C-alpha positions as CSV (number, residue, x, y, z in Angstrom):
1,A,4.9,11.1,5.2
2,A,4.2,14.5,6.9
3,P,2.6,17.0,7.0
4,E,0.3,14.8,9.0
5,T,-3.0,15.9,10.6
6,A,-3.5,16.0,14.4
7,M,-7.0,14.5,13.7
8,L,-5.2,11.2,13.8
9,N,-2.9,9.8,16.5
10,F,-0.1,9.2,14.0
11,K,3.2,11.1,14.0
12,R,5.5,11.1,11.0
13,A,9.3,11.1,11.0
14,F,9.8,12.7,7.6
15,N,7.9,15.2,5.5
16,A,7.3,14.5,1.9
17,I,10.4,16.4,0.7
18,E,12.6,14.6,3.2
19,A,11.1,11.2,2.1
20,A,12.0,12.0,-1.5
21,H,15.6,13.0,-0.5
22,I,16.0,9.6,1.3
23,A,14.8,7.8,-1.9
24,R,17.4,9.7,-3.9
25,I,20.2,9.1,-1.5
26,F,19.5,5.3,-1.4
27,R,19.2,5.3,-5.2
28,M,15.6,4.2,-5.3
29,R,13.7,4.7,-8.5
30,G,10.6,6.1,-6.8
31,I,8.2,6.3,-3.9
32,V,4.5,6.6,-3.2
33,L,3.4,9.1,-0.6
34,K,0.5,8.2,1.6
35,E,-1.6,10.1,4.1
36,H,-4.9,8.9,5.6
37,T,-6.9,12.1,5.3
38,T,-6.0,13.7,2.0
39,E,-4.9,13.1,-1.6
40,T,-1.2,13.3,-2.1
41,A,-1.0,13.6,-5.9
42,S,-0.5,17.4,-5.4
43,W,2.2,16.8,-2.9
44,A,3.9,14.4,-5.3
45,Y,3.8,17.0,-8.1
46,L,5.3,19.7,-5.9
47,V,8.0,17.4,-4.4
48,S,9.0,16.3,-7.9
49,Q,9.8,19.9,-8.8
50,I,12.1,20.2,-5.8
51,V,13.8,16.8,-5.6
52,P,15.1,15.6,-9.1
53,G,16.3,12.2,-9.8
54,V,13.5,10.2,-8.1
55,E,9.9,9.5,-9.2
56,V,7.3,10.6,-6.6
57,F,3.7,9.5,-6.8
58,G,0.6,10.1,-4.8
59,D,-2.7,8.6,-3.9
60,I,-6.0,9.1,-2.2
61,V,-7.4,7.1,0.8
62,L,-11.2,7.0,0.9
63,N,-11.7,7.9,4.5
64,K,-14.2,10.3,6.0
65,A,-12.0,13.4,5.4
66,V,-12.3,13.1,1.6
67,G,-16.0,12.2,1.7
68,G,-15.6,8.5,2.1
69,I,-16.4,6.5,-1.1
70,N,-16.3,9.6,-3.3
71,P,-15.9,9.2,-7.1
72,V,-15.5,12.9,-7.6
73,A,-12.5,13.0,-5.2
74,V,-10.9,10.1,-7.0
75,E,-11.4,11.8,-10.4
76,A,-9.9,15.1,-9.0
77,M,-6.9,13.2,-7.8
78,A,-6.5,11.4,-11.1
79,L,-6.6,14.7,-13.0
80,A,-4.2,16.6,-10.7
81,R,-1.4,18.4,-12.5
82,G,1.6,16.3,-13.4
83,G,-0.3,13.0,-13.5
84,R,1.3,11.9,-10.2
85,G,-1.9,10.3,-8.7
86,R,-1.6,6.6,-9.2
87,V,-3.3,4.7,-6.3
88,V,-6.8,4.6,-4.7
89,Y,-7.0,3.1,-1.3
90,M,-10.3,1.8,0.0
91,P,-11.0,3.1,3.6
92,T,-8.3,2.5,6.1
93,V,-8.7,4.1,9.6
94,D,-12.4,4.8,8.9
95,A,-13.2,1.4,7.4
96,A,-16.4,0.0,9.0
97,A,-14.3,-3.1,9.8
98,A,-12.0,-0.9,11.9
99,R,-14.7,1.0,13.7
100,V,-18.1,0.3,15.1
101,P,-19.9,-0.2,11.8
102,N,-22.7,2.3,12.5
103,S,-20.5,5.0,14.0
104,A,-20.5,8.5,12.5
105,N,-17.1,8.1,11.0
106,A,-17.4,4.6,9.6
107,V,-17.1,4.3,5.8
108,A,-18.9,1.4,4.4
109,V,-18.0,-0.2,1.0
110,S,-20.8,-2.7,1.0
111,R,-24.2,-3.5,2.6
112,N,-26.0,-6.9,2.9
113,G,-23.2,-8.6,1.0
114,Q,-23.4,-6.2,-2.0
115,L,-20.9,-3.5,-2.9
116,L,-22.6,0.0,-2.6
117,P,-23.4,1.9,-5.9
118,E,-20.8,4.5,-5.0
119,T,-18.1,1.8,-4.6
120,L,-18.9,0.6,-8.1
121,E,-18.7,4.2,-9.4
122,V,-15.3,4.6,-7.8
123,L,-14.1,1.4,-9.5
124,K,-15.3,2.9,-12.9
125,V,-13.2,6.0,-12.3
126,I,-10.2,3.9,-11.4
127,A,-10.6,1.9,-14.6
128,K,-11.2,5.1,-16.7
129,H,-7.8,6.6,-15.5
130,D,-5.9,3.2,-15.3
131,L,-5.2,3.7,-11.6
132,G,-4.2,1.1,-9.1
133,L,-6.5,-0.1,-6.4
134,S,-5.6,-1.1,-2.8
135,T,-8.2,-2.9,-0.8
136,G,-7.5,-0.8,2.3
137,H,-8.6,-2.0,5.7
138,V,-11.9,-3.7,4.7
139,T,-12.8,-7.2,5.7
140,T,-11.4,-10.1,3.8
141,E,-14.8,-10.9,2.3
142,Q,-15.1,-7.3,1.1
143,A,-11.6,-7.4,-0.3
144,L,-12.5,-10.4,-2.5
145,M,-15.7,-8.7,-3.6
146,L,-13.8,-5.6,-4.5
147,I,-11.3,-7.6,-6.6
148,R,-14.0,-9.3,-8.5
149,A,-15.9,-6.1,-9.2
150,A,-12.7,-4.2,-10.0
151,K,-11.8,-6.8,-12.7
152,A,-15.3,-6.7,-14.1
153,A,-15.1,-2.9,-14.3
154,G,-11.8,-3.0,-16.2
155,V,-9.4,-2.2,-13.4
156,N,-6.0,-3.9,-14.3
157,K,-4.0,-3.2,-11.2
158,V,-5.1,-4.3,-7.7
159,Y,-3.2,-5.3,-4.5
160,V,-4.5,-6.6,-1.2
161,Q,-3.3,-4.4,1.5
162,H,-1.2,-6.2,4.1
163,P,-3.4,-9.2,4.6
164,N,-1.1,-10.8,7.2
165,H,-0.4,-7.6,9.2
166,G,-2.0,-4.9,11.3
167,G,-5.1,-6.9,12.4
168,I,-6.1,-7.7,8.8
169,V,-5.9,-11.5,8.5
170,M,-6.6,-13.4,5.3
171,S,-6.2,-17.2,5.2
172,M,-3.8,-18.6,2.7
173,A,-6.8,-19.9,0.8
174,Q,-8.2,-16.4,0.6
175,M,-4.9,-14.9,-0.5
176,K,-4.6,-17.5,-3.2
177,E,-8.1,-16.8,-4.3
178,A,-7.2,-13.0,-4.6
179,V,-4.1,-14.0,-6.6
180,R,-6.3,-16.2,-8.9
181,L,-8.5,-13.2,-9.4
182,G,-5.5,-11.2,-10.5
183,A,-4.5,-9.3,-7.4
184,L,-1.0,-8.8,-6.0
185,I,-0.5,-9.5,-2.2
186,E,1.3,-6.8,-0.2
187,I,3.8,-7.9,2.3
188,V,5.0,-5.1,4.6
189,L,8.4,-4.8,6.2
190,S,7.3,-3.3,9.5
191,G,6.0,-5.1,12.5
192,E,6.6,-8.8,13.0
193,G,7.9,-9.5,9.6
194,L,10.8,-9.4,7.2
195,T,12.8,-7.1,9.5
196,G,11.5,-8.7,12.7
197,G,9.5,-7.3,15.6
198,G,9.6,-3.8,14.2
199,P,12.6,-2.4,12.3
200,K,13.9,-0.5,15.3
201,T,15.0,-3.8,16.8
202,V,16.8,-5.4,13.9
203,N,20.2,-6.9,14.5
204,A,22.1,-5.5,11.6
205,E,24.9,-8.1,11.9
206,N,22.5,-11.1,11.6
207,P,19.1,-9.8,10.5
208,V,17.7,-13.2,9.7
209,M,17.7,-14.0,13.4
210,D,15.2,-11.2,14.0
211,Y,12.8,-12.4,11.4
212,G,9.3,-13.8,12.2
213,P,9.0,-16.7,9.8
214,Q,5.3,-16.3,8.8
215,K,5.8,-13.7,6.1
216,I,8.7,-15.7,4.4
217,A,6.4,-18.7,4.4
218,D,3.6,-16.7,2.9
219,I,5.8,-15.4,0.1
220,R,6.9,-18.9,-0.7
221,A,3.3,-20.2,-0.7
222,L,2.1,-17.3,-2.9
223,G,5.1,-17.1,-5.2
224,P,7.2,-13.9,-5.7
225,A,5.4,-13.2,-9.0
226,N,2.3,-12.4,-6.9
227,V,3.9,-10.3,-4.1
228,V,4.7,-6.7,-3.8
229,L,6.9,-5.5,-0.9
230,S,6.3,-2.2,0.9
231,T,7.2,-0.8,4.3
232,D,4.2,0.7,6.2
233,L,7.0,2.8,7.8
234,G,7.4,6.5,8.4
235,Q,6.9,6.5,12.2
236,P,9.4,8.3,14.5
237,G,11.9,6.1,16.3
238,R,12.1,3.5,13.5
239,V,14.5,3.0,10.6
240,N,13.6,4.8,7.4
241,Y,11.8,2.9,4.7
242,A,15.0,2.6,2.5
243,Q,17.0,1.1,5.3
244,A,14.1,-1.4,5.9
245,F,14.3,-2.5,2.3
246,Q,18.1,-3.1,2.7
247,M,17.5,-5.2,5.7
248,A,14.6,-7.1,4.1
249,I,16.6,-7.8,1.0
250,T,19.4,-9.3,3.1
251,V,16.9,-11.5,4.9
252,L,15.3,-12.7,1.7
253,A,18.6,-13.5,0.1
254,R,19.7,-15.5,3.2
255,S,16.4,-17.3,3.2
256,G,17.1,-18.6,-0.3
257,F,15.3,-16.2,-2.6
258,S,17.1,-15.4,-5.8
259,Q,18.0,-11.9,-7.0
260,A,15.5,-12.3,-9.8
261,E,12.8,-13.1,-7.3
262,I,13.8,-10.2,-5.0
263,D,13.8,-7.8,-8.0
264,M,10.3,-9.1,-8.9
265,M,8.9,-8.1,-5.5
266,T,10.8,-4.9,-5.0
267,K,11.1,-3.5,-8.6
268,Q,9.1,-5.2,-11.3
269,N,5.7,-5.8,-9.6
270,P,5.6,-2.3,-8.0
271,A,6.6,-0.7,-11.3
272,R,3.9,-2.6,-13.1
273,F,1.3,-1.6,-10.5
274,L,2.2,2.1,-10.9
275,G,2.0,1.8,-14.7
276,L,5.8,2.3,-15.2
277,K,8.0,0.5,-17.8
């Protein structure tokens, strides 16, 4: 959601207040606001004062703009007024895997096959405040290292960020290993996925025809109990995230998933990850 920074080549269709209004109109329980260069727990607190009837949460993404792997920034987000900060993302746009590893803006989480001391300190802060961890845009090997270390540190809520989307590719064996270690697997609705080729091209009359089959196959192989659906949306010119969920639910139902399985991926698993009852 906006207000986005011009540091990045990303535009946003909706600001945080508009995003919350959309959630309320579509009768969603809640949303998590994400921005790559700042914490959004403070946004979530302010938006929750303006838009009643929907739960709004925030996070922090450990990119260069917040100091990279910065335990103090994570603690500050966790202690922001209102308790709206719920998720810590490992680096995304500045992850060493996404940049030349030794470039000035690359944020490393490990070196020589070992997690950095500051990464381990971040995991301790996440455990202390019972936050959720997203693996961000790190390599698949680093993601598995993070999950193991997170569990050892007492982190109870972890998800692997879109491991079959956006250039991050985990094998099914690796995804199943992440599940065995206790992580959820995120399946996003944008791009070549549940709403097919990007939600702007969905055929509303017959959305299943627009679906790329790989993500459905991944859900079946992993099991809905181990999957959380999110959108990766917010870009101009595409459907809003609530409409994407409507389309995806139609596709899932037509693909043979039960209402209980759909609820697990869209309601129960996300709520559990955010610490909601």
